[in-house]
C-alpha positions as CSV (number, residue, x, y, z in Angstrom):
1,X,7.5,1.1,17.0
2,X,10.4,-1.0,16.1
3,X,11.8,-1.2,12.6
4,X,11.1,-5.0,12.5
5,X,7.4,-4.4,12.9
6,X,7.4,-1.8,10.2
7,X,9.3,-4.0,7.7
8,X,7.0,-6.9,8.5
9,X,4.0,-4.8,7.7
10,X,5.5,-3.6,4.5
11,X,6.4,-7.1,3.4
12,X,2.9,-8.4,4.2
13,X,1.2,-5.6,2.3
14,X,3.6,-6.0,-0.7
15,X,2.9,-9.7,-0.9
16,X,-0.9,-9.1,-1.1
17,X,-0.6,-6.2,-3.6
18,X,-0.2,-8.5,-6.6
19,X,-3.4,-10.3,-5.7
20,X,-5.6,-7.3,-6.2
21,X,-7.6,-7.3,-9.4
22,X,-8.9,-3.7,-9.7
23,X,-7.7,-0.2,-9.1
24,X,-10.2,0.2,-6.3
25,X,-8.9,-2.9,-4.5
26,X,-5.3,-1.8,-4.9
27,X,-6.3,1.8,-3.7
28,X,-8.0,0.4,-0.5
29,X,-5.0,-1.9,0.2
30,X,-2.6,1.0,-0.4
31,X,-4.6,3.4,1.8
32,X,-4.7,0.9,4.7
33,X,-1.0,0.2,4.4
34,X,-0.2,3.9,4.1
35,X,-2.2,4.7,7.2
36,X,-0.6,1.8,9.2
37,X,2.9,2.7,8.2
38,X,2.4,6.4,8.8
39,X,0.9,5.7,12.3
40,X,3.7,3.3,13.1
41,X,6.3,6.0,12.2
42,X,4.5,8.7,14.2
43,X,3.4,10.5,11.0
44,X,-0.1,11.6,10.0
45,X,-2.2,8.5,9.2
46,X,-4.6,10.5,7.0
47,X,-1.7,11.7,4.8
48,X,-0.3,8.2,4.7
49,X,-3.6,6.8,3.6
50,X,-3.9,9.4,0.9
51,X,-0.4,8.7,-0.5
52,X,-0.9,4.9,-0.2
53,X,-4.3,5.0,-1.9
54,X,-2.9,7.0,-4.8
55,X,0.1,4.7,-5.1
56,X,-2.2,1.6,-5.0
57,X,-4.6,3.0,-7.6
58,X,-1.8,4.0,-10.1
59,X,0.7,1.2,-9.6
60,X,-0.4,-0.8,-12.6
61,X,-0.4,2.3,-14.8
62,X,3.2,3.0,-13.8
63,X,4.3,-0.6,-14.5
64,X,5.5,-1.2,-11.0
65,X,6.7,-4.9,-10.6
66,X,4.2,-7.0,-8.7
67,X,1.3,-4.8,-9.7
68,X,-0.8,-6.1,-12.5
69,X,-4.0,-5.3,-14.4
70,X,-7.0,-7.3,-13.6
71,X,-8.1,-7.6,-17.2
């Protein structure tokens, strides 16, 4: 897959990440993004989903810009 498609997918997911209200929503979005990016780069989609889900669930606790608490 071309680098343009990968960067586009990352940009789209990042733009939606700030709209997520709960850890569960962010975890699901992160898992989906991780699986898509891993598959696009010929890596294991399950591993990508696990890493993306973990990153999505903890991004507000780690004070990552663009990730906010829903309360």
